[in-house]
N, C-alpha and C positions, 0 to 999 in steps of 0.2 A: 713783738715777734708775728700776730696775725696779718700786719699790712705784708710782711714780707714773704708768707707763706705762698701768694701766688707769682711774686717775682721768681721763687727758687723754683718752682714748679715748672714755670716756664724755660728756665735756664737748664733743667733737667731734660725737658722733652727737646729743647734744640738741642744739646748732647747727644741726644738718644739718637735724632734725625740723623746729627751729622755722620754717628758711629754706623750707621746702616752702608754697607758695600755700595760702591757705584754699579751702573747698568753695563754689563760687560760689552755692549757696542756702544760706542760713539756714532751717532749715526749720523755724517756729513748730508747736510741736507740736499734735496734736488731740487734746482731752480731752472726757470724758463730760458729755454736760449731763444726761442725761435717759435712762432705761431703761423702755420698756413694759412693760405688766404683762405676766405668763405669758401665753404662749399667742398674743400679738398676731401679727399680719403683719407681711411686711416694709414698713419705712416707706418711701414713696416720695417725699412732697413735704411742703412745710411752708410756714406763713406767718405773722405775727406781727401781732397788734392794737396800738391806740395805747397800751394798758398795758403792753406788752412780753410779754403771753402768746403761747406758739407753740404753734401750731395743725398736728398730723400727720396724713396720710391713710397709708392702708396697702392694701395688695394684699389685705384681707380684709374690705374693708368700712368699716373703723373710723376714727374721728375721735377722736384723744384731743389736750385741750389742757391744757398745761403752765404754770405760773406763770413768771416770768421766774427764779427761781431753780432750777427743773427741777421743782418739785413737781407731780404729778398732779393737777387740778384735776376733770377729769371725762371719761369716757371713754363715746363715742357708738356707735350702729351708726346709717350712712347710707341712711334707705331713703324712698321705693324706687331700688334702685340696682343694678348689676352685681355689685357688689363690686370691680371693679378699680379703685379711685379711685387718679389722677394726682396732678395739679398743684392746687393751692387757694392763693385770693388772696382780698383783700377789694376791691370795686370802687371805685376811689378817689373816685367821685363819690357814688354811692348808700349805699356802704358794704354792700352785699349780700355774702355771703360766698358765692362761687361755687368748684364742684368740677369739675375733668373726671371723667367717669364713662367710663373707657376702653372697659369692657366693652360697654357699651350706647351706646357712640359720641354721647355726649349733654355738654352743659354742664349742669351743676345747680346751683340755687339752695338753699341748705342753711342752716337755721335752727340757729346755732352754739349753742344751749342744749339742744335736743332730736334732731337730726340728720334733721329730717323734710326731704325733697326736692321739690322741685319742677323742670319741665326747664325749663331757661333758653335753651336753643339747641339742635338737631340736627343733628348733621355728616353732611354726604352721602356717600353712598358705603353706607351699610349696613356689613356685617361687610368690607367692604374698606376702610373708614376706621380710623385710628389717631390719634384726637385725645389731647395728651399735655401739652401746654404753652401757658399764656395768658400776655398782656401786655395792655396798655390804651397810648391815643395820649392825647393832650392833650385831645381832646375826647370822651372815656369811651367811644368804642368797643373791642371786645373783639378780638383778634387770638388763632387757636388755632393751633398747629400740628399737622400729620397726618402722623405718622413714617412710614405707608404710603403714603399717595396725593402725598406728595411737595408739598403744599399748605398757604398760608397761610391759614386761613378768619376773615371778619370779620364780626361782628354789632354791631348799636347797642349804647348803654348799657343799653339795657332787655332785650338777646336779642332773642329772635323769628328772623325773619327772616337766612337767613345767606347769604354769598357766596364766592365763591374770590378772594383780595385778588392772589395771585399763585401760581402754580404752575411748577416748573421741575424737569427732573432732577437739578440740585444740591442737590433738598432730598428726593431720594432713595438709597436704598443698596441695595447685594448684598452688603454687608459683615457684620460682626460687632463688637457685637452688632445683629441687622437692626432698628434704628431710625432714620432719616432724620431729617429736620426735629425737633428736640426743643427744648432751650430756647431761649429769646429774649427779648429786649431791645431798646429804642431806645436810641440814644446821647441826651444831654442835649438837643441843639438838634433832636432828632428827624429829621435829615437820614439815617438809616440805622437801618434792622432788622438786627441780628446775629441769627444762627440757628446753633445747633450741630445738625450734622448726626455722629450717634454713629457710625454704620457705617463713615462715610468719614473717619474723624478730623478733621473742618475743621471749620472756623467759614467761615459763607457771610454777607456783606455785601450786602444790598438796598438800595439808594439810593431815597431818599423824596424827592418835590417839594414845593414849598408848599403845594400842594392836597391833600397826603397820599396821592399816587398814587406804585406802587413804579415803580422802574427794573429796570435788568435786573441779575440775581443774579449773583455772582461769589464766587470762591473768596477770603475774607479771610488765611485761613493754612491751614496743613494741619499735622498729627502732633502734634495734641492725642490722647492716647489713650482713646478713648472720652468723647468730650465729651457731658456729659448737662445739668445744670442751668446757666443763665446769667444773671448781673447785671452791671451796669454800674454804677461808684461816680459820685461827682460830680467827679473827674477825666477822666471815659470810658475807664479802666482797667477792662478786662473779666476778671472772675473765672468759672472755669468748673469745675466739677467734673469730672476726667477717673475716668472708673468704672472705666476698666481699669488703671490707674496708681495707685489708690487716695490721689489726690490733690486739693489744689487749685491750678488753674493760673491766675497773673496777667499779663495782657496788656496793655501800654501802646496809647494809640490808635493807633500803625502798627502794632501787631501784634507786637511785639518782648516775648518771654517777660520778664516783671521779678522774678517770685517764682513759688517753687514748694512749698505749705503742705501740712502734716500727713503721715502715712506710716500706714503699717498696720504694727500692733505685735503681731498673733496673736490668739488667743483665749482670754480668761482662764478660770479655773476653776469659773464661773458661766455660761459659756457667751457672754458677751458680748464684743463686737470692742474691740478695744485699738485706739484710732487710729481709721481709715477702712478701710472695706472695700465696695467697690461702692458708694461716696458718688454721690447722684443728684442730689438738688436743695439748694439751698444759700439763705441769705435773710442780710440785713444787720439788726441792730438793734442801736443802741447801738455800744460797742466789740468786737463780736462778729459772727462769722458763724457761724450755724448751718447743720448739714449732716445730711440723712437717711443712713445707713448701710444701704442695700438691703440688702446681704449677700447678694444670691440665688446660688442654685447653679442657674445657668443649664441645667444638663442637667435638671432637673425642669420646666423650661419645653420639652423637646422639642429644646434646642441642644445642640451641641458643648461640650466641657469647655472650661474657661477655665483661666487660671492661679491663680483665686481660687476655683475650684467648689467642691476639696476645702476649704478654708477655711470658705467659707460653710457647706458640711454641715454643719460643727463648732456653729455657731450656733444657740443655744436661749433666748438673749435678745436683742431686738432695740433699737435705740441710735440717740440723736440726739446728734450729738458737737458742740463748739462751737471754735471758733478764735479768735485776737485779730484782730481786722480793722486788719492792721496790716502794709504792707509791709515787708520787713527790707531795710537797707540791701544793696547789690549794686555790687561792684568794677567802674568802668568807667562806672557809672550818675551823673549830677550829683546 
């Protein structure tokens, strides 16, 4: 009988472990999609063309184009420009490649084969302006978030004249990182524009009427840790990069969190991020979500240390990650 006691104890222990409920989130891992060339700047934004090629901008004025398999096709310098490049998108009607020039407070139209740039629109406010992300409505109008002035600007399909579409304190911040209005996207029936407020850890909802006029902004959800890039899928689920949590958070149309994807796995011997580190922008193409690892040591921008600053200081090779565009099953959801 004494000999069987250890076996019985082991069986009881195993059953106890198996009885513990599984963790709520099945974290789809983020894998490496592409590595930028040696010496490249921090990748901030990305978009995909009709062939599945991935275009990546950096905080050093660079534009890299990768094939759908992650092979570098071309490396360009966007000029004339300040070098501090943020969001990048193809205009859905004209096909023009547009890039936010944060440092010069401009929206640029850029030749995707040469990097030659012309001014598409200038953001009012001079050095006080902080243009960050753009999106488009059904008429091809372009909307640009201003992280410093708390404004969503709007210009026409061809650029030029620009006006404030909405301005509100909910789009500003005194928090950390010090960026207010950031990622933005319309829902599928264009009845609301959702805006990530990075410093406030919130997603703001702006109602839109049938004529395209904004209503009063309201906080949709709080407590997304550093919401940055934001896209909306065909089911009106909101996918948000949480740059201070190193993950992609997915919210259903009611604001309920239904997934937390990816994670930080350290820095490999080559100086590249494993997983996600300060993820900034995301884009969907086919079965994948592509994510830029901004991997910034915020101390280099004169800001206080964050929990990832020392890790970011170790990064010498910048990367773009990818995730399966799948929301894993969650216990309690239909």
